[in-house]
C-alpha positions in Angstrom: 17.1 1.2 0.1 18.1 4.9 -0.1 16.3 7.2 2.9 14.5 9.5 0.0 13.0 6.2 -1.4 11.3 5.3 1.7 9.4 8.8 2.0 5.9 9.8 0.9 4.2 13.2 0.7 2.7 12.9 3.5 0.0 15.6 2.6 -0.6 14.8 -0.8 -1.0 10.9 -0.1 -3.7 12.2 2.6 -5.7 14.6 0.3 -5.3 12.4 -2.9 -6.4 9.1 -1.3 -9.8 8.8 -1.9 -9.9 5.5 -4.3 -7.6 3.7 -1.2 -9.8 5.2 1.3 -12.7 3.9 -0.5 -11.3 0.6 -0.9 -9.8 -0.3 2.5 -13.2 0.9 4.2 -14.8 -2.4 2.3 -12.3 -4.3 3.5 -12.4 -3.3 7.0 -16.4 -3.7 6.9 -15.6 -7.0 6.3 -13.3 -7.6 9.8 -15.5 -9.2 12.7 -14.2 -7.6 15.7 -14.8 -8.4 19.6 -13.7 -4.9 20.2 -11.0 -5.3 22.7 -8.1 -6.7 20.5 -4.7 -5.3 20.0 -4.4 -4.7 15.9 -1.1 -4.3 13.6 -2.4 -1.6 10.9 0.8 -2.7 8.6 1.2 0.1 6.2 -1.0 2.6 7.8 -0.3 6.0 5.8 -1.6 8.7 7.4 -3.8 7.1 9.5 -7.3 7.4 7.9 -7.9 3.7 8.1 -6.2 3.5 11.3 -8.8 6.0 12.7 -11.4 3.7 11.8 -10.0 0.1 13.1 -9.5 2.5 16.3 -13.4 3.5 16.2 -14.3 -0.4 15.9 -11.8 -1.4 19.0 -13.4 0.6 21.4 -11.3 -1.5 24.3 -8.7 -2.5 22.1 -5.5 -0.7 20.5 -3.9 -0.4 17.4 -0.1 -0.4 16.5 0.4 1.3 13.0 3.8 0.7 11.1 4.9 2.0 8.2 7.9 2.5 6.2 7.8 6.1 5.7 8.8 8.5 8.6 6.6 11.5 7.8 3.3 9.0 7.0 4.1 7.7 10.3 4.6 11.1 11.8 1.5 12.7 10.0 -0.6 9.6 11.4 0.7 10.5 15.2 -0.1 13.8 14.9 -4.0 12.8 13.9 -4.4 10.4 16.0 -2.5 10.4 19.1 -3.9 13.5 20.6 -7.4 11.8 20.5 -7.1 8.3 21.0 -3.8 8.6 23.6 -2.1 5.0 24.7 -4.4 3.1 22.0 -2.9 4.7 19.0 0.9 3.5 18.5 2.4 5.3 15.4 5.7 3.4 14.4 8.2 4.2 11.7 9.4 0.5 10.8 9.7 -1.8 7.9 7.3 -4.7 7.4 10.7 -6.9 6.8 11.8 -6.2 10.0 9.4 -5.7 12.4 10.0 -5.2 16.1 7.0 -7.4 17.2 6.9 -11.2 18.3 3.8 -12.8 19.3 2.2 -9.4 20.2 -0.9 -8.9 17.8 -4.4 -10.3 17.8 -4.6 -9.7 14.2 -3.1 -7.8 11.1 -4.8 -5.6 8.7 -3.4 -4.0 5.7 -4.6 -2.2 2.4 -2.6 -0.9 -0.4 0.7 -1.7 1.2 2.0 -5.3 0.5 2.6 -4.6 -2.9 5.3 -2.1 -2.1 7.0 -4.7 -0.3 8.6 -7.1 -3.0 10.0 -10.0 -0.6 6.4 -11.6 0.1 8.1 -14.7 1.5 9.7 -12.8 4.2 7.1 -10.4 4.7 4.7 -13.4 5.4 6.9 -14.8 7.7 7.5 -11.3 9.7 3.7 -10.9 10.0 3.3 -14.6 11.0 5.8 -14.1 13.9 4.0 -10.8 15.2 0.8 -12.4 15.4 -0.4 -14.4 18.6 -1.7 -17.9 18.3 -5.0 -17.8 16.7 -3.9 -14.6 15.1 -5.7 -13.4 11.7 -4.3 -11.7 8.7 -6.9 -9.3 6.9 -5.5 -7.4 3.8 -5.7 -6.3 0.5 -2.8 -5.1 -1.7 -2.2 -4.7 -5.7 -2.2 -7.7 -7.0 -1.9 -9.7 -11.0 -2.5 -7.3 -14.0 -2.5 -4.2 -11.7 -2.0 -0.9 -13.7 -0.9 -3.1 -16.7 -1.7 -0.4 -19.6 0.0 2.3 -17.6 3.2 0.2 -16.8 3.7 -0.9 -20.2 3.6 2.8 -21.3 5.8 4.0 -18.8 8.3 1.3 -19.6 7.9 2.4 -23.3 8.4 6.1 -21.9 11.4 5.1 -20.0 13.6 4.1 -23.2 12.6 7.4 -24.4 14.5 10.7 -25.0 15.4 12.2 -22.6 14.3 9.9 -19.9 16.5 6.9 -21.0 19.6 8.2 -19.3 18.1 7.7 -16.0 15.0 5.3 -16.5 16.1 2.6 -19.2 17.2 0.5 -16.1 14.8 1.0 -13.5 13.3 -1.9 -12.0 9.6 -1.6 -11.0 9.3 -0.9 -6.7 6.1 -3.5 -6.5 5.1 -7.2 -6.4 2.0 -8.0 -8.1 1.4 -11.2 -6.8 -1.3 -13.4 -8.3 -3.6 -15.3 -5.9 -2.1 -18.6 -6.2 1.2 -17.5 -5.7 0.2 -15.3 -2.7 -1.8 -18.6 -1.2 1.6 -20.3 -1.6 3.6 -18.1 0.2 1.0 -17.9 2.9 1.2 -21.5 3.4 4.9 -21.6 3.4 5.0 -18.9 6.2 2.7 -20.8 8.4 -0.7 -19.7 7.8 -3.7 -22.3 7.5 -7.1 -21.3 6.4 -5.9 -19.0 3.7 -8.3 -17.3 1.2 -6.6 -15.1 -1.8 -8.6 -13.6 -4.6 -8.3 -10.8 -7.4 -11.1 -8.3 -8.0 -10.8 -5.3 -10.6 -11.3 -1.9 -8.8 -10.9 0.7 -11.7 -10.3 4.2 -10.8 -11.3 7.2 -12.9 -9.4 10.5 -12.4 -11.3 13.3 -12.6 -9.3 15.4 -15.0 -5.7 15.4 -16.4 -4.6 17.7 -13.1 -5.7 15.1 -10.9 -4.5 12.2 -13.1 -1.3 14.2 -13.1 -1.3 14.7 -9.5 -2.2 10.9 -8.7 0.4 9.3 -10.5 3.2 11.6 -9.2 2.1 11.1 -5.5 0.9 7.1 -5.8 2.2 5.3 -8.8 5.2 6.8 -10.1 6.9 8.5 -7.3 10.0 6.1 -7.2 10.4 6.5 -11.1 10.5 10.1 -10.7 13.1 10.4 -8.0 15.3 8.9 -10.3 14.7 11.8 -12.5 17.7 14.9 -11.6 15.2 17.8 -11.7 11.5 19.1 -11.4 11.3 20.0 -15.0 12.4 16.3 -16.4 9.5 14.9 -13.9 7.0 17.3 -14.8 7.4 16.5 -18.9 7.3 12.6 -17.9 4.1 13.0 -16.0 2.7 15.3 -19.0 3.5 12.7 -21.5 1.7 10.1 -19.6 -1.4 12.6 -19.1 -1.4 13.1 -23.2 -1.3 9.2 -23.6 -4.2 8.6 -21.5 -5.9 11.6 -22.8 -5.8 10.0 -26.2 -6.7 6.5 -24.9 -10.5 5.3 -25.3 -10.6 5.5 -21.5 -9.1 8.9 -20.5 -7.8 9.2 -17.1 -9.1 5.7 -16.2 -6.4 3.4 -14.4 -6.8 -0.2 -14.4 -6.5 -1.4 -10.7 -6.7 -5.0 -9.4 -6.4 -5.7 -5.6 -5.4 -9.1 -4.2 -7.4 -10.0 -1.1 -5.9 -12.0 1.7 -7.4 -13.6 4.6 -5.5 -16.3 6.9 -5.1 -17.7 10.1 -2.3 -18.6 12.7 -3.1 -21.9 14.3 -4.3 -21.3 17.9 
């Protein structure tokens, strides 16, 4: 993986991440905490939900991990001044975590689908947990963004984009509930629960839709294009496609929910 493909525009992500934050809040609200746990926020992004975790752990600690140094730095600048040693932000790969038997729980939203090796991911998370630890997560799954992804594949075969995108492999893994459960069991987890739910998102207009696609969904695709003009043209074509559809600027998100325990 190149260094550029690890990175995100942290400021744009923070500004446009209302849907991810809303989904994450609902997932966090289902989490019952004592208040003194040490929790890994796996794929912490800019730290919006990390802050809420810290507020729910007045005597605990959160270690936020993100593959993107931009994200980890942004989160560190926003959280460490107010939470001190209770907030640690680390740039690290979820497939190569520098932790073993460290955490009472792992929390994650909107991140696991960016990791394409879920067998190794779940093994790493299992190893990072203490005995009796929990995994409480949500990510994209099942038919996530199916209509958009089909249109992106078609557009990638057309001129002038095909030269750079015709053989591009999607950077996601959208697992179904059954396959996720099998992988979790194989990693050693028990009391596994996985399920899919729909979470459609409607952008307010063409500008927000284009910005959202460029920041959240297709930044890896756009990195393959050689200049800003071609990237803009690619996004504009997708905006035009969406405007002509029966549901303009709507993205058909599906979320995979994951709950599991490590034996005590």
